[in-house]
One Martini backbone bead per residue (centre of mass of N, CA, C, O) as a GRO file, in nm:
protein
  185
    1UNK     BB    1   2.015   4.548   5.295
    2UNK     BB    2   1.746   4.321   5.266
    3UNK     BB    3   1.523   4.102   5.144
    4UNK     BB    4   1.281   4.154   5.338
    5UNK     BB    5   1.276   4.462   5.313
    6UNK     BB    6   1.230   4.467   5.007
    7UNK     BB    7   0.968   4.307   5.021
    8UNK     BB    8   0.816   4.514   5.189
    9UNK     BB    9   0.836   4.753   4.997
   10UNK     BB   10   0.704   4.614   4.755
   11UNK     BB   11   0.434   4.540   4.889
   12UNK     BB   12   0.349   4.827   4.984
   13UNK     BB   13   0.365   4.963   4.707
   14UNK     BB   14   0.161   4.776   4.562
   15UNK     BB   15  -0.068   4.835   4.760
   16UNK     BB   16  -0.086   5.137   4.693
   17UNK     BB   17  -0.154   5.107   4.395
   18UNK     BB   18  -0.411   4.936   4.431
   19UNK     BB   19  -0.560   5.136   4.613
   20UNK     BB   20  -0.570   5.369   4.413
   21UNK     BB   21  -0.729   5.212   4.196
   22UNK     BB   22  -0.976   5.150   4.375
   23UNK     BB   23  -1.060   5.435   4.438
   24UNK     BB   24  -1.106   5.530   4.146
   25UNK     BB   25  -1.301   5.302   4.053
   26UNK     BB   26  -1.520   5.331   4.276
   27UNK     BB   27  -1.588   5.625   4.214
   28UNK     BB   28  -1.676   5.574   3.922
   29UNK     BB   29  -1.895   5.365   3.991
   30UNK     BB   30  -2.071   5.553   4.159
   31UNK     BB   31  -2.129   5.749   3.929
   32UNK     BB   32  -2.256   5.548   3.730
   33UNK     BB   33  -2.479   5.444   3.920
   34UNK     BB   34  -2.615   5.718   3.963
   35UNK     BB   35  -2.690   5.764   3.661
   36UNK     BB   36  -2.852   5.508   3.611
   37UNK     BB   37  -3.066   5.542   3.843
   38UNK     BB   38  -3.166   5.821   3.755
   39UNK     BB   39  -3.271   5.736   3.472
   40UNK     BB   40  -3.453   5.484   3.572
   41UNK     BB   41  -3.568   5.587   3.884
   42UNK     BB   42  -3.509   5.900   3.991
   43UNK     BB   43  -3.267   5.791   4.173
   44UNK     BB   44  -3.007   5.757   4.381
   45UNK     BB   45  -2.764   5.483   4.396
   46UNK     BB   46  -2.585   5.282   4.628
   47UNK     BB   47  -2.322   5.063   4.681
   48UNK     BB   48  -2.134   4.912   4.922
   49UNK     BB   49  -1.868   4.858   4.761
   50UNK     BB   50  -1.784   5.156   4.720
   51UNK     BB   51  -1.745   5.225   5.018
   52UNK     BB   52  -1.552   5.001   5.097
   53UNK     BB   53  -1.332   5.056   4.885
   54UNK     BB   54  -1.269   5.347   4.970
   55UNK     BB   55  -1.204   5.296   5.268
   56UNK     BB   56  -0.984   5.072   5.244
   57UNK     BB   57  -0.803   5.214   5.041
   58UNK     BB   58  -0.742   5.464   5.215
   59UNK     BB   59  -0.630   5.318   5.464
   60UNK     BB   60  -0.403   5.167   5.319
   61UNK     BB   61  -0.258   5.403   5.195
   62UNK     BB   62  -0.198   5.565   5.449
   63UNK     BB   63  -0.051   5.343   5.620
   64UNK     BB   64   0.167   5.259   5.416
   65UNK     BB   65   0.307   5.530   5.382
   66UNK     BB   66   0.371   5.580   5.677
   67UNK     BB   67   0.539   5.322   5.722
   68UNK     BB   68   0.756   5.376   5.508
   69UNK     BB   69   0.854   5.653   5.610
   70UNK     BB   70   0.919   5.582   5.904
   71UNK     BB   71   1.119   5.348   5.841
   72UNK     BB   72   1.324   5.519   5.678
   73UNK     BB   73   1.377   5.757   5.913
   74UNK     BB   74   1.306   5.552   6.163
   75UNK     BB   75   1.439   5.377   6.414
   76UNK     BB   76   1.238   5.165   6.614
   77UNK     BB   77   0.953   5.181   6.538
   78UNK     BB   78   0.647   5.041   6.595
   79UNK     BB   79   0.560   5.007   6.283
   80UNK     BB   80   0.824   4.797   6.242
   81UNK     BB   81   0.723   4.583   6.402
   82UNK     BB   82   0.633   4.263   6.360
   83UNK     BB   83   0.381   4.252   6.540
   84UNK     BB   84   0.238   4.495   6.410
   85UNK     BB   85   0.245   4.395   6.110
   86UNK     BB   86   0.077   4.142   6.145
   87UNK     BB   87  -0.178   4.280   6.245
   88UNK     BB   88  -0.216   4.483   6.015
   89UNK     BB   89  -0.220   4.279   5.774
   90UNK     BB   90  -0.460   4.109   5.881
   91UNK     BB   91  -0.674   4.328   5.878
   92UNK     BB   92  -0.646   4.407   5.578
   93UNK     BB   93  -0.705   4.132   5.442
   94UNK     BB   94  -0.990   4.112   5.556
   95UNK     BB   95  -1.099   4.371   5.419
   96UNK     BB   96  -1.036   4.278   5.123
   97UNK     BB   97  -1.235   4.046   5.124
   98UNK     BB   98  -1.486   4.217   5.157
   99UNK     BB   99  -1.459   4.381   4.900
  100UNK     BB  100  -1.450   4.148   4.694
  101UNK     BB  101  -1.713   4.004   4.784
  102UNK     BB  102  -1.903   4.245   4.749
  103UNK     BB  103  -1.856   4.285   4.446
  104UNK     BB  104  -1.945   4.005   4.354
  105UNK     BB  105  -2.226   4.010   4.481
  106UNK     BB  106  -2.329   4.267   4.334
  107UNK     BB  107  -2.288   4.153   4.049
  108UNK     BB  108  -2.487   3.917   4.077
  109UNK     BB  109  -2.734   4.088   4.151
  110UNK     BB  110  -2.734   4.284   3.897
  111UNK     BB  111  -2.643   4.060   3.646
  112UNK     BB  112  -2.608   3.772   3.695
  113UNK     BB  113  -2.550   3.597   3.387
  114UNK     BB  114  -2.442   3.842   3.274
  115UNK     BB  115  -2.236   4.019   3.077
  116UNK     BB  116  -2.068   4.304   2.995
  117UNK     BB  117  -2.109   4.274   2.678
  118UNK     BB  118  -2.430   4.301   2.680
  119UNK     BB  119  -2.400   4.642   2.724
  120UNK     BB  120  -2.234   4.798   2.506
  121UNK     BB  121  -2.476   4.903   2.313
  122UNK     BB  122  -2.724   4.976   2.503
  123UNK     BB  123  -2.542   5.024   2.795
  124UNK     BB  124  -2.252   5.181   2.849
  125UNK     BB  125  -2.261   5.252   3.154
  126UNK     BB  126  -2.310   4.962   3.249
  127UNK     BB  127  -2.052   4.845   3.131
  128UNK     BB  128  -1.858   5.019   3.294
  129UNK     BB  129  -1.955   4.930   3.571
  130UNK     BB  130  -1.898   4.629   3.533
  131UNK     BB  131  -1.592   4.650   3.486
  132UNK     BB  132  -1.528   4.799   3.753
  133UNK     BB  133  -1.633   4.590   3.950
  134UNK     BB  134  -1.429   4.360   3.857
  135UNK     BB  135  -1.174   4.523   3.911
  136UNK     BB  136  -1.209   4.560   4.212
  137UNK     BB  137  -1.214   4.260   4.284
  138UNK     BB  138  -0.934   4.189   4.172
  139UNK     BB  139  -0.769   4.393   4.341
  140UNK     BB  140  -0.863   4.293   4.616
  141UNK     BB  141  -0.751   4.000   4.589
  142UNK     BB  142  -0.457   4.087   4.535
  143UNK     BB  143  -0.418   4.240   4.803
  144UNK     BB  144  -0.480   4.006   4.984
  145UNK     BB  145  -0.246   3.825   4.890
  146UNK     BB  146  -0.014   4.010   4.965
  147UNK     BB  147  -0.086   4.036   5.275
  148UNK     BB  148  -0.097   3.736   5.345
  149UNK     BB  149   0.194   3.665   5.269
  150UNK     BB  150   0.330   3.875   5.446
  151UNK     BB  151   0.223   3.768   5.716
  152UNK     BB  152   0.348   3.484   5.680
  153UNK     BB  153   0.644   3.574   5.668
  154UNK     BB  154   0.651   3.709   5.944
  155UNK     BB  155   0.574   3.459   6.104
  156UNK     BB  156   0.816   3.286   6.012
  157UNK     BB  157   1.032   3.469   6.129
  158UNK     BB  158   0.940   3.439   6.424
  159UNK     BB  159   0.954   3.119   6.436
  160UNK     BB  160   1.268   3.096   6.372
  161UNK     BB  161   1.434   3.297   6.593
  162UNK     BB  162   1.557   3.527   6.476
  163UNK     BB  163   1.735   3.754   6.707
  164UNK     BB  164   1.748   3.622   6.995
  165UNK     BB  165   2.068   3.597   7.007
  166UNK     BB  166   2.091   3.934   7.030
  167UNK     BB  167   1.861   4.019   7.265
  168UNK     BB  168   1.613   4.045   7.075
  169UNK     BB  169   1.303   4.035   7.033
  170UNK     BB  170   1.142   3.928   6.758
  171UNK     BB  171   0.874   4.107   6.776
  172UNK     BB  172   1.059   4.391   6.794
  173UNK     BB  173   1.167   4.373   6.527
  174UNK     BB  174   1.309   4.465   6.218
  175UNK     BB  175   1.364   4.421   5.885
  176UNK     BB  176   1.582   4.646   5.848
  177UNK     BB  177   1.782   4.531   6.100
  178UNK     BB  178   1.858   4.285   5.952
  179UNK     BB  179   2.071   4.050   5.876
  180UNK     BB  180   2.191   3.811   5.659
  181UNK     BB  181   2.194   3.593   5.908
  182UNK     BB  182   1.868   3.651   5.983
  183UNK     BB  183   1.749   3.511   5.745
  184UNK     BB  184   1.511   3.310   5.588
  185UNK     BB  185   1.581   3.355   5.263
   0.00000   0.00000   0.00000
């Protein structure tokens, strides 16, 4: 085992944990928003951030788990190639920016300059929704940062040229199969 492979496992595991938290929180937010709008307007209303958060969180969770399991049990699989992982991580961090930005935008639209504490006594469901909305945005931006740095590290590994001396193209190598002499860190 080498440092970069352990970094990969740590990053993907933490991404899975954050994704699971986002899925649960956005589902709860959608439920609270539905109750609030039903009581106030007589119809249920959903905000796009809950759909985006659930969709991106589910996709990230599923693909991260599959990549970790496949890499652990099968050597040389395409999902472990650095070129594939750079592309995959870049797509995911872009989607997490959308989730975080959408949650912040919806929060500003719904609550304006009010803070979540303003609703604690008068409208407790609205306060819960407000806290959940900002939790989703925080987790989304944290997940974006994890994946952005991970993609940057992978790109740096590729640009360093390690692995090419052993006859394997750098883009096709896996972090798992790198020796301690091929490490960037």
